N, C-alpha and C positions, 0 to 999 in steps of 0.2 A: 070796612068790616068782612067784608067778602073775598078782596083782594088777599087780606092779611090771612085768611083759612085757608085760600088757593094755594099761599105761597108756604105756609106753615107745611100744608099736606104734600108739596112739591118735595120741601125739606127733607120730608121724613121717608118719600120716596125714593131719595138719592142716597139717602144714608141707609139705607136697607138692601139696592142695590150694590155699594161701595162694600159693604160687608160679607155680601155673597160673594161679589169676585174677590173678596180676600181669604175667603175660605176655599172656594175653588182654587186658587192660588197654591195654599198652604196643602191642600189635599193630593193635588198634581205632585208638588215637591216632597212631600213624605209620604209618596204611595210605591219609592224605590226607583233605583236605578236597571239599568239592562245591564248585563255582565259587561265587564271593559276586557280588552285584551292585555296581557300584560305589559307593564311599560306605562299604562295609563293613569290619569290623575283622575279620583272622581270628583265631583262637587264637594264642599264643606258639608259635611254630616248634620241633620238637623238635631237638634237639642232633643225634639221628641221621637227619634229613631233613630238611636246608634246602631251601627251594625253590630251584629252578631261577633263577638271575641272568637278569633280562632279560626274561622271558617275561611275555605279556599280563597271565595270570591275576594270577600274583605280584605286579603292578605294582598293579594294581585290586584286589588285598586289602590293601596295605599300607595303605589307608584315609587316615585323618589323619596318620599319620607321614611320609608322602610328602609334604604340602603344609602350610602356614602353618594354626593353627587359624583357624576361622570369626570373624568378626567376634563381639563381645558380644550386639551389636543384634540379631543375626538370628537367625532360629530354624534350627535345623538341619535339612535338608530330608531328605524322605524317600526310600528308595532307591527307583528305579524299577523297575517290574514286568519279568521277564525276558522276552526277545523272542527269536522263532526268527530263525536266519540269513537275511538277505534282500541281493538287488541295492542297491547304492547307485546312485541315478537317474543320476548323474552318473558312475559307472563309468567309461562308453563316452567319455567325454570326457577322461578322466586323461592320456592320451599328448599332449594339446593344452595341461596346463598348464605355467607356463614357471617354471622355475626362480629364485629372487629371491635364494640365500642358497647358499654353498658346502656344504660336509658339514664339520659339528664335533660335538662332543661334546651328545648330547641331555641335557637336564635331565628328560626323562621316565624312566617307567620306574626301574631302579636306576643310571641315570647311566651305563652300561658299554655304550650304543649310539650310533651316529654317524646324524646326520640332517639332512637338507635339505629347505630349505621349497619349494612350486612355488605357482602361484596360479592361478585362472582371470582371462579379462579385466574381468569385473566387479571383482575384486578390485586392480586397478592402481595403487591409493593406497598398497599395503601393499608395503614396509616402512616407507616415508616416512610416517608419520601423526605428525599433531598436536592438540593440545586439541580445534579445531573440523571433525578429520577424522572422518568416520562411514561406513564401508563400505557400499554399498548392499545392497539386497536381493536376495540371488543372487550375492552374493560369496563364494568358498570356498578356502581356506585349509589346505592339506594338507602334513602332516609326514612325509616317508617315512623310517622307521627300516630301521638297516641294523647287523647285526652287523659287529664291526670287520674291515675286510679285503673284505666280501663285494661284490657287484656287483649282488646284487640285493635287494630290500626284503623286512624281515620282518614289519613291522606298518607300517599307515598310521592317521596321527590325523588327523582333519578338523574343521575350524568353518564353517559356512554361514550366513551371514546371512540368516533368515528376514524375512517381512515385521512390519509392524509389529502386534503383538499377541501374537507367538506367546511370547515370555516378558521382558515390559517391564523384569523387573530385573535381568536376565541379557543386555541389549543385545540381545534378540530373538536369540541365536546358537544354533545346534544344533549338539552335539557328536556325534562318532561315531569308533569304533573300526573298522577296516576291516582286511581280507584284502589281499596284493598284489593280488587280483583284485577287488577292489574289493566286495566283500560285508561288510556291516554285522554286526559280533557283538553293538555297544552302539549305540544312538542315541536322541537327545533333549536336553534340558535335563538333563543328566547331573550331578548332585548335586558332583561328587570335580572335575569340568573345570571348573563353573561355580562354585564355591565359590574355587579358586585362581586363576582370571582375572577375578573379581572384583577383584583388587589390580593387575589391568596398568593400565601406564600412559593407554593412549591405546584407546578402543571395545575394551576386553576382550583386546586383545593387546600380548604382551611382545615380538614381533620374533624372529627366527630365532635357530638354535643359534649361539653364539660362543664 
């Protein structure tokens, strides 16, 4: 009788320990993941904690699910090292950028934001580009992203044409993710941006939202 009692107590203790371990594991999994560099793919989301739609980090973390697969002949680019946020050198000129599209549904992020494209004077040929039109060094194209109905942008995505040799196979474009104040949180020949824009029809540009 005593053996049976001790066995029952042992079984109850083991079950309680197993339940505790399971809850601990779920808590670690559902507590969120650290920010990922562009081009990385996060673990599959837990049903109890879906990422907030439209956020920059959620879109960046989507990786290959957000864009077409890379060409078979192209080697997968390495993710860029994390960089500290810094002021964009053209941030002070943003107020002078001219809008070249109206606001429409953006194909960036989760597709739930509105966007409009603005350009500087050097990017004047955009968006009327053709096979022989290449934007000059210094051209900047910025897509302002708004939550539906908002009057102030939430995030800016920019492309800046750099001098020849910056990134020849990427059309010498630098890509930037910016705050509305013009602080860059990601910049460079970003793999996710570069891989998608490689399929654009003219000079790595698709045209504005429509």
